N, CA, C and O atoms as CSV, one atom per row, in Angstrom:
chain,resi,resn,atom,element,x,y,z
A,1,UNK,N,N,-18.548,-7.851,14.360
A,1,UNK,CA,C,-17.119,-7.688,14.282
A,1,UNK,C,C,-16.694,-7.269,12.876
A,1,UNK,O,O,-15.728,-6.518,12.737
A,2,UNK,N,N,-17.368,-7.719,11.851
A,2,UNK,CA,C,-17.032,-7.331,10.486
A,2,UNK,C,C,-17.210,-5.836,10.297
A,2,UNK,O,O,-16.397,-5.197,9.629
A,3,UNK,N,N,-18.275,-5.263,10.883
A,3,UNK,CA,C,-18.514,-3.829,10.750
A,3,UNK,C,C,-17.359,-3.032,11.343
A,3,UNK,O,O,-16.970,-2.004,10.789
A,4,UNK,N,N,-16.807,-3.496,12.466
A,4,UNK,CA,C,-15.672,-2.808,13.076
A,4,UNK,C,C,-14.485,-2.821,12.118
A,4,UNK,O,O,-13.850,-1.790,11.897
A,5,UNK,N,N,-14.189,-3.980,11.554
A,5,UNK,CA,C,-13.049,-4.068,10.642
A,5,UNK,C,C,-13.263,-3.182,9.421
A,5,UNK,O,O,-12.331,-2.510,8.978
A,6,UNK,N,N,-14.461,-3.169,8.877
A,6,UNK,CA,C,-14.743,-2.327,7.720
A,6,UNK,C,C,-14.557,-0.860,8.086
A,6,UNK,O,O,-14.003,-0.093,7.298
A,7,UNK,N,N,-15.007,-0.465,9.257
A,7,UNK,CA,C,-14.866,0.908,9.709
A,7,UNK,C,C,-13.392,1.256,9.894
A,7,UNK,O,O,-12.958,2.340,9.503
A,8,UNK,N,N,-12.631,0.360,10.477
A,8,UNK,CA,C,-11.203,0.603,10.691
A,8,UNK,C,C,-10.472,0.719,9.364
A,8,UNK,O,O,-9.623,1.596,9.202
A,9,UNK,N,N,-10.788,-0.151,8.414
A,9,UNK,CA,C,-10.152,-0.083,7.102
A,9,UNK,C,C,-10.519,1.207,6.384
A,9,UNK,O,O,-9.677,1.808,5.717
A,10,UNK,N,N,-11.766,1.636,6.516
A,10,UNK,CA,C,-12.190,2.903,5.918
A,10,UNK,C,C,-11.367,4.058,6.484
A,10,UNK,O,O,-10.911,4.922,5.735
A,11,UNK,N,N,-11.179,4.077,7.790
A,11,UNK,CA,C,-10.421,5.150,8.421
A,11,UNK,C,C,-8.976,5.177,7.974
A,11,UNK,O,O,-8.421,6.245,7.716
A,12,UNK,N,N,-8.366,4.013,7.882
A,12,UNK,CA,C,-6.976,3.933,7.425
A,12,UNK,C,C,-6.877,4.376,5.970
A,12,UNK,O,O,-5.958,5.114,5.615
A,13,UNK,N,N,-7.797,3.944,5.132
A,13,UNK,CA,C,-7.766,4.290,3.704
A,13,UNK,C,C,-7.935,5.784,3.490
A,13,UNK,O,O,-7.416,6.329,2.516
A,14,UNK,N,N,-8.652,6.455,4.382
A,14,UNK,CA,C,-8.904,7.896,4.256
A,14,UNK,C,C,-7.675,8.722,4.639
A,14,UNK,O,O,-7.576,9.886,4.251
A,15,UNK,N,N,-6.745,8.146,5.388
A,15,UNK,CA,C,-5.577,8.867,5.878
A,15,UNK,C,C,-4.644,9.236,4.726
A,15,UNK,O,O,-4.101,8.340,4.080
A,16,UNK,N,N,-4.439,10.523,4.447
A,16,UNK,CA,C,-3.582,10.931,3.339
A,16,UNK,C,C,-2.111,10.588,3.555
A,16,UNK,O,O,-1.327,10.638,2.608
A,17,UNK,N,N,-1.722,10.242,4.781
A,17,UNK,CA,C,-0.335,9.872,5.054
A,17,UNK,C,C,-0.042,8.409,4.700
A,17,UNK,O,O,1.118,8.000,4.674
A,18,UNK,N,N,-1.084,7.624,4.430
A,18,UNK,CA,C,-0.886,6.217,4.069
A,18,UNK,C,C,-0.183,6.153,2.719
A,18,UNK,O,O,-0.669,6.728,1.745
A,19,UNK,N,N,0.955,5.461,2.647
A,19,UNK,CA,C,1.661,5.364,1.368
A,19,UNK,C,C,0.803,4.678,0.299
A,19,UNK,O,O,0.007,3.788,0.598
A,20,UNK,N,N,0.983,5.108,-0.935
A,20,UNK,CA,C,0.192,4.579,-2.051
A,20,UNK,C,C,0.238,3.053,-2.138
A,20,UNK,O,O,-0.812,2.440,-2.334
A,21,UNK,N,N,1.409,2.404,-2.001
A,21,UNK,CA,C,1.403,0.931,-2.088
A,21,UNK,C,C,0.493,0.274,-1.050
A,21,UNK,O,O,-0.164,-0.725,-1.345
A,22,UNK,N,N,0.453,0.830,0.164
A,22,UNK,CA,C,-0.435,0.265,1.186
A,22,UNK,C,C,-1.897,0.563,0.877
A,22,UNK,O,O,-2.765,-0.274,1.124
A,23,UNK,N,N,-2.173,1.736,0.346
A,23,UNK,CA,C,-3.539,2.060,-0.058
A,23,UNK,C,C,-4.013,1.081,-1.131
A,23,UNK,O,O,-5.150,0.613,-1.085
A,24,UNK,N,N,-3.154,0.774,-2.086
A,24,UNK,CA,C,-3.526,-0.167,-3.150
A,24,UNK,C,C,-3.803,-1.554,-2.585
A,24,UNK,O,O,-4.706,-2.248,-3.053
A,25,UNK,N,N,-3.026,-1.962,-1.574
A,25,UNK,CA,C,-3.300,-3.254,-0.921
A,25,UNK,C,C,-4.658,-3.236,-0.233
A,25,UNK,O,O,-5.410,-4.207,-0.320
A,26,UNK,N,N,-4.981,-2.139,0.452
A,26,UNK,CA,C,-6.291,-2.028,1.101
A,26,UNK,C,C,-7.424,-2.087,0.082
A,26,UNK,O,O,-8.449,-2.728,0.314
A,27,UNK,N,N,-7.229,-1.423,-1.032
A,27,UNK,CA,C,-8.273,-1.410,-2.063
A,27,UNK,C,C,-8.458,-2.795,-2.685
A,27,UNK,O,O,-9.558,-3.149,-3.108
A,28,UNK,N,N,-7.388,-3.566,-2.736
A,28,UNK,CA,C,-7.473,-4.922,-3.302
A,28,UNK,C,C,-8.049,-5.912,-2.286
A,28,UNK,O,O,-8.604,-6.939,-2.677
A,29,UNK,N,N,-7.925,-5.618,-0.997
A,29,UNK,CA,C,-8.391,-6.514,0.065
A,29,UNK,C,C,-9.875,-6.276,0.300
A,29,UNK,O,O,-10.296,-5.161,0.606
A,30,UNK,N,N,-10.659,-7.336,0.155
A,30,UNK,CA,C,-12.097,-7.150,0.366
A,30,UNK,C,C,-12.544,-7.593,1.752
A,30,UNK,O,O,-13.679,-7.311,2.136
A,31,UNK,N,N,-11.704,-8.267,2.508
A,31,UNK,CA,C,-12.048,-8.653,3.874
A,31,UNK,C,C,-13.316,-9.469,3.985
A,31,UNK,O,O,-14.015,-9.396,4.995
A,32,UNK,N,N,-13.623,-10.245,2.962
A,32,UNK,CA,C,-14.841,-11.030,2.968
A,32,UNK,C,C,-16.034,-10.254,2.449
A,32,UNK,O,O,-17.130,-10.803,2.336
A,33,UNK,N,N,-15.837,-9.005,2.136
A,33,UNK,CA,C,-16.912,-8.170,1.599
A,33,UNK,C,C,-16.817,-8.136,0.084
A,33,UNK,O,O,-16.200,-9.003,-0.535
A,34,UNK,N,N,-17.426,-7.144,-0.490
A,34,UNK,CA,C,-17.429,-7.081,-1.947
A,34,UNK,C,C,-17.000,-5.716,-2.460
A,34,UNK,O,O,-17.269,-5.379,-3.613
A,35,UNK,N,N,-16.342,-4.932,-1.629
A,35,UNK,CA,C,-15.965,-3.595,-2.057
A,35,UNK,C,C,-14.695,-3.156,-1.332
A,35,UNK,O,O,-14.404,-3.635,-0.236
A,36,UNK,N,N,-13.948,-2.255,-1.938
A,36,UNK,CA,C,-12.825,-1.667,-1.211
A,36,UNK,C,C,-13.351,-0.664,-0.186
A,36,UNK,O,O,-14.531,-0.317,-0.225
A,37,UNK,N,N,-12.512,-0.198,0.719
A,37,UNK,CA,C,-12.969,0.784,1.714
A,37,UNK,C,C,-13.556,2.029,1.052
A,37,UNK,O,O,-12.875,2.690,0.269
A,38,UNK,N,N,-14.806,2.352,1.357
A,38,UNK,CA,C,-15.487,3.495,0.730
A,38,UNK,C,C,-14.859,4.829,1.094
A,38,UNK,O,O,-14.875,5.766,0.295
A,39,UNK,N,N,-14.313,4.917,2.279
A,39,UNK,CA,C,-13.741,6.194,2.693
A,39,UNK,C,C,-12.514,6.569,1.878
A,39,UNK,O,O,-12.077,7.719,1.917
A,40,UNK,N,N,-11.958,5.627,1.149
A,40,UNK,CA,C,-10.825,5.953,0.275
A,40,UNK,C,C,-11.253,6.967,-0.771
A,40,UNK,O,O,-10.432,7.755,-1.241
A,41,UNK,N,N,-12.527,6.957,-1.142
A,41,UNK,CA,C,-13.024,7.911,-2.133
A,41,UNK,C,C,-12.992,9.342,-1.615
A,41,UNK,O,O,-13.005,10.289,-2.402
A,42,UNK,N,N,-12.951,9.505,-0.296
A,42,UNK,CA,C,-12.956,10.829,0.305
A,42,UNK,C,C,-11.556,11.284,0.698
A,42,UNK,O,O,-11.383,12.353,1.285
A,43,UNK,N,N,-10.575,10.476,0.375
A,43,UNK,CA,C,-9.192,10.806,0.722
A,43,UNK,C,C,-8.709,11.992,-0.102
A,43,UNK,O,O,-8.893,12.032,-1.318
A,44,UNK,N,N,-8.097,12.944,0.563
A,44,UNK,CA,C,-7.531,14.102,-0.140
A,44,UNK,C,C,-6.356,13.646,-0.994
A,44,UNK,O,O,-5.500,12.895,-0.525
A,45,UNK,N,N,-6.312,14.092,-2.231
A,45,UNK,CA,C,-5.190,13.767,-3.108
A,45,UNK,C,C,-5.093,12.297,-3.450
A,45,UNK,O,O,-4.000,11.732,-3.452
A,46,UNK,N,N,-6.212,11.675,-3.736
A,46,UNK,CA,C,-6.226,10.245,-4.071
A,46,UNK,C,C,-5.300,9.996,-5.264
A,46,UNK,O,O,-5.494,10.591,-6.324
A,47,UNK,N,N,-4.287,9.120,-5.107
A,47,UNK,CA,C,-3.344,8.899,-6.199
A,47,UNK,C,C,-4.002,8.209,-7.396
A,47,UNK,O,O,-4.945,7.434,-7.238
A,48,UNK,N,N,-3.500,8.499,-8.576
A,48,UNK,CA,C,-4.080,7.955,-9.807
A,48,UNK,C,C,-4.176,6.432,-9.813
A,48,UNK,O,O,-5.199,5.909,-10.256
A,49,UNK,N,N,-3.157,5.680,-9.339
A,49,UNK,CA,C,-3.306,4.214,-9.329
A,49,UNK,C,C,-4.501,3.745,-8.488
A,49,UNK,O,O,-5.138,2.744,-8.816
A,50,UNK,N,N,-4.799,4.468,-7.407
A,50,UNK,CA,C,-5.946,4.111,-6.572
A,50,UNK,C,C,-7.251,4.396,-7.303
A,50,UNK,O,O,-8.204,3.625,-7.196
A,51,UNK,N,N,-7.300,5.489,-8.040
A,51,UNK,CA,C,-8.492,5.820,-8.827
A,51,UNK,C,C,-8.753,4.716,-9.849
A,51,UNK,O,O,-9.896,4.301,-10.045
A,52,UNK,N,N,-7.695,4.244,-10.495
A,52,UNK,CA,C,-7.835,3.171,-11.484
A,52,UNK,C,C,-8.392,1.906,-10.834
A,52,UNK,O,O,-9.283,1.266,-11.391
A,53,UNK,N,N,-7.873,1.541,-9.657
A,53,UNK,CA,C,-8.348,0.345,-8.957
A,53,UNK,C,C,-9.829,0.479,-8.616
A,53,UNK,O,O,-10.596,-0.469,-8.786
A,54,UNK,N,N,-10.229,1.649,-8.138
A,54,UNK,CA,C,-11.630,1.870,-7.767
A,54,UNK,C,C,-12.535,1.833,-8.995
A,54,UNK,O,O,-13.586,1.193,-8.979
A,55,UNK,N,N,-12.123,2.519,-10.055
A,55,UNK,CA,C,-12.965,2.587,-11.255
A,55,UNK,C,C,-13.086,1.256,-11.980
A,55,UNK,O,O,-14.061,1.031,-12.696
A,56,UNK,N,N,-12.120,0.382,-11.807
A,56,UNK,CA,C,-12.168,-0.913,-12.489
A,56,UNK,C,C,-12.630,-2.044,-11.575
A,56,UNK,O,O,-12.624,-3.207,-11.979
A,57,UNK,N,N,-13.029,-1.712,-10.345
A,57,UNK,CA,C,-13.489,-2.747,-9.410
A,57,UNK,C,C,-14.725,-3.434,-9.992
A,57,UNK,O,O,-15.597,-2.767,-10.547
A,58,UNK,N,N,-14.806,-4.762,-9.871
A,58,UNK,CA,C,-15.950,-5.486,-10.438
A,58,UNK,C,C,-17.295,-5.156,-9.812
A,58,UNK,O,O,-18.334,-5.378,-10.434
A,59,UNK,N,N,-17.295,-4.631,-8.597
A,59,UNK,CA,C,-18.544,-4.267,-7.927
A,59,UNK,C,C,-18.807,-2.780,-8.152
A,59,UNK,O,O,-18.017,-1.950,-7.703
A,60,UNK,N,N,-19.905,-2.418,-8.840
A,60,UNK,CA,C,-20.206,-1.010,-9.065
A,60,UNK,C,C,-20.358,-0.217,-7.765
A,60,UNK,O,O,-20.166,0.999,-7.769
A,61,UNK,N,N,-20.694,-0.869,-6.667
A,61,UNK,CA,C,-20.821,-0.202,-5.382
A,61,UNK,C,C,-19.505,0.361,-4.879
A,61,UNK,O,O,-19.488,1.202,-3.979
A,62,UNK,N,N,-18.406,-0.097,-5.454
A,62,UNK,CA,C,-17.093,0.406,-5.044
A,62,UNK,C,C,-16.873,1.836,-5.523
A,62,UNK,O,O,-15.983,2.529,-5.031
A,63,UNK,N,N,-17.675,2.271,-6.471
A,63,UNK,CA,C,-17.483,3.591,-7.069
A,63,UNK,C,C,-18.407,4.654,-6.486
A,63,UNK,O,O,-18.533,5.740,-7.051
A,64,UNK,N,N,-19.048,4.356,-5.374
A,64,UNK,CA,C,-19.951,5.314,-4.752
A,64,UNK,C,C,-19.680,5.398,-3.258
A,64,UNK,O,O,-19.206,4.433,-2.658
A,65,UNK,N,N,-19.974,6.529,-2.661
A,65,UNK,CA,C,-19.783,6.691,-1.228
A,65,UNK,C,C,-21.050,6.357,-0.444
A,65,UNK,O,O,-21.038,6.404,0.786
A,66,UNK,N,N,-22.136,6.023,-1.130
A,66,UNK,CA,C,-23.374,5.662,-0.414
A,66,UNK,C,C,-23.238,4.253,0.154
A,66,UNK,O,O,-22.616,3.391,-0.467
A,67,UNK,N,N,-23.816,4.016,1.328
A,67,UNK,CA,C,-23.739,2.675,1.933
A,67,UNK,C,C,-24.505,1.633,1.170
A,67,UNK,O,O,-24.525,0.468,1.566
């Protein structure tokens, strides 16, 4: 069930129509994991505040698209 939630969060984070404040909430929410949604890195036009959150995440795995 965790994999489903992670996949769903990744899909939502990738959506360019998601408002920046909601994207920032998703990036801050770890859902019991240790990384923000990886698909956010593939989002077109990633806003600067989201880039800052990703680059400063305590888990280095948050900064890569590899599983």
